[in-house]
Each structure stands twice: as C-alpha cells, then as structure tokens.
C-alpha positions, -999 to +999 in steps of 0.1 A: -381+291+206-351+312+220-342+345+201-305+336+188-299+369+172-289+403+185-278+434+171-243+444+180-238+474+158-260+493+133-244+472+104-244+438+121-266+413+136-251+381+149-262+347+159-252+343+195-249+305+193-219+311+166-199+335+190-164+320+203-155+350+223-160+387+228-132+413+234-150+441+253-121+463+253-117+464+216-154+458+210-147+427+186-168+397+185-148+366+174-171+340+156-166+303+157-159+304+118-129+328+124-148+360+112-145+392+135-176+412+139-174+450+154-197+460+181-207+496+190-201+509+224-236+510+234-246+476+219-217+456+229-232+458+266-265+441+253-244+413+237-227+407+271-261+406+289-276+382+264-244+359+265-248+360+304-284+349+301-277+323+274-251+309+297-273+305+326-302+286+305 
C-alpha cells in the first residue's frame, strides 16, 4: 500500500493523488476539486520530492 498522504503545513495534510498542480513560488497546492491548500516553506520541498517519487512509480 503506498502512502498517499503528506503533511504540507502544520495545519494541512494532503492526498498526493488529488493534487492537480503545485506553485512552489507562492507555496500553493491546487487540488483537483479547485481548493487551494497552502504549504510551509520547509514542508513544500517534501511535497515536491514525494510528487517526483510518485511520478516515477
């Protein structure tokens, strides 16, 4: 079972399967349902790594 959830901020945990796109400059995560989730400067890097790993699988 693959881990689909990642913490992107102290207040937010997101399902990486529901991410449409990530704006790393503004630290915003656009979800497939149109919602915007904000990431912290430190944790947005972990989201980027997780997405890269997810794409390679």
